[in-house]
C-alpha positions, 0 to 999 in steps of 0.5 A: 357844313352846307344846310339848306333852309326855306325861302320863299319858294325855293331854298336858301343854303347857307355855310354853317359851322361842323358843330351845328346840330340839326333837328327835323322833326320825325328824322332825327328822333322818329315819332311812335310808330303810327297805325298801319293803313289798313288798321286805321279803320278797325282802330278808329270803330274800336275807339269810336265804339268804346268812347271814354266817360260817355255813352256810345253814339249807339245809345246817345242817337236814335231816329228823329236827332239832330247831329252835327258833326264838327271838323277842323279846317284845312290848317291842319290834319293832313288830305290824305285817303286814310286822313283822320276827318275822312275815316272818323266821319265814315265810320261815325256815319254808319254807326249813326244810321245803324242807330236810326238817323236820318241822313237829312238830320245830319249838319257837317260844320267846318270848325273854322273859328276865326279863320277864313272859311274854307273854299269848296275846293278845299272841303273837297279835299279835307272831306274827300269825294264821297263824303262830300258829293253826299253832303254838300249838294243837300247844303249840309256842309257848312263853315262856321260863321261868327258873325252869323248872329242868327246862328250863334247863342251867347251863353253869357260867362264862365264862373271866371268871366270870360264870355262864350258864344257858340255857333247854334246849330250845334248848341241846339243839336241832339248829337254834338260830334268833335273831330279832332287832332291831338297834335303839337300846338304852341297855343295850348300845347295841343290841338283837339279836344276842349281847344276845338270848340273853345276856338273853331266854333266860337266868336271874337269875344270868346277869343279875346278872353285867351288870344291876348296879351295878358294871358299870352305874355305870362310865364306859363306861356313860353314854353308851351304847356299843357297848363298855362291859364290859354289851356286852362280857358280852353277847358272852361269854356268848352266845359261851359258850352257843355252845361248850357247845352245841357249834353257833352260833346262826342269827342274823336281824336287822333294822335297824329306823327309828324306825316298827320298819320294816326298813332292813336285814336281818342273817343268820349267825354273830352274831361276824360279823353283829353288827358288819356290822349296827351299821355301818347301825344307827349311821347311825340310831340315834348322831344327831350332831346338837346344836350346843350342850349342854343345860343343861335336857332337858324330857320326858314320860312316858304312864302306860303305855309299854314294859314295860306300863302303870304304868311311867309312874307306878310310881316305881322304873320311871319312874326308870329311864325317866329314866335311860334318857334320860340314857344315851342322850343324855349326849353333849349334856347339860351338867355341870350339866344338869336334866332336867324330866319331867311325870308323873302320878305317882299312887301306881298301882304296877300290883302285878299286873305288877311285885308286888315294886316296892312292898315295894323302894320301902317298903326304900328309905325306911328303914334307911340307903338313902341312894342306890338302889345301897344296895338292892343287897344285897336281890338274892337276898332278892328273886330268890329270894322264892317268890311273887314267883317264882310270880306271874313264872311262872303270873301274867305278872309280871316276874321279881323281880330284874328290879326291881333292874336297874331300880333299877341303871339309875335311880340312873344319872339322879341321878349324871349330873343337878343335879337332876330334876323331876317335874311333875304329880305327883297323889302327889307325895311317891312321887317325893320318895321317889325324890330328885326335886324336884317341882313342878305345872308344867313352867314352875315347875320351869324357873324354879326350875332359874334359880334354882338350877342352870342361871342365867336364859338356859338352853339348852333340849332339848325331847324330846316324843314321847320314850317313844312312837318309837323313841329315838335316842342324841343326839351333839354335831354332828361326833361319829363314831358309837360303835357297835360296827359301827366296829370290827374284827369279830374285835375283843372288848373287854376291861375 
């Protein structure tokens, strides 16, 4: 059979055995039905007015209240006219105005965390022209800046000892509203909930307590689950913020489908709302589909996706993307599984977006750097590099410590596979410098893998559109979803 995979700005077609299984999110196994467009506003408003575990906005806010509305950056969530951000923020504003809050006392904050600051056109795209025009020209839409120490507050540490620094605008506000997405994420199971505040409005030292090898290379991290130490740390950091602020975050999270449409809306206190929202999200995200374990997993990589243009060509970023698929799908991979991935890998690092990754890549080639975790000792060196920080603050670049979360993740593919083949690389040395085998075509890679690792009749899983659609977490048929929605809402994992 012929199957086409993403490759640069086009496709690479491969001739695969007829026994190959194909999985496409939302198509092979349909998502739960999304809310009809003409009902989205009503369902969202119903959720906002009936929050779980806390008072509604009509009681939390009043004239004179300072309000922050924190929304995710452009990486996730969709930008269609009925997207969760656009709908929920508009309805929340109406609730605040009815409670007496004045427009001048509201600040909209893009929770980009260590991601690059979103540009003016992107913020317009995220919020829509109506919301954007209302707040942009009065300087009431900002990106979180984790290096703006005049507007950060140090909250000490959690009971576990993890540092917590957070956005001071949020800390000082009377009402802090988190707009989130309950969408499958290899880092802790789902976006939204406490993950939103623990990563989106904090500081690299907080993120260095969980986006590091000693957390990400544990057995509870791969395959993805809502019970990992990383997820526990998100919850602890978010609840420490609430304790120090003396108030709960008001969350409004949407369970999203493959096309970022709302399946369900949940609002309220994250400690109560988050596990409830995972019950529905599990049905869409953890998919018990596979009848056998796979010896070969094949997918392709476009040049631009997720974190930006160049993610599918920058050698460190493409390794993170490969590892993310391992984290999601490890349950259906055999112990000797081989990954085959198409990527043009042409030497395009996109230095403006990731100004530090070329230096990291060069350092990895030297000085006893045998595996990616060996790089972790340079984390603080990069994270405090003032020129890289200036580019994060003023040039829409990613924060330099973000590269270390990518490196920590990138090693997971090597930990859990027999080999990784990169196919079609225009500058294959960059792939080889990351420990990958390089071949011209998917067919050549498959023949080599048969000879060396998986035998002549491997079970093959093809994953076309892997990076074009919101991914799922594949499971074996009959397995139960691993999300926290199936756990008592008052229970916290302790590791």
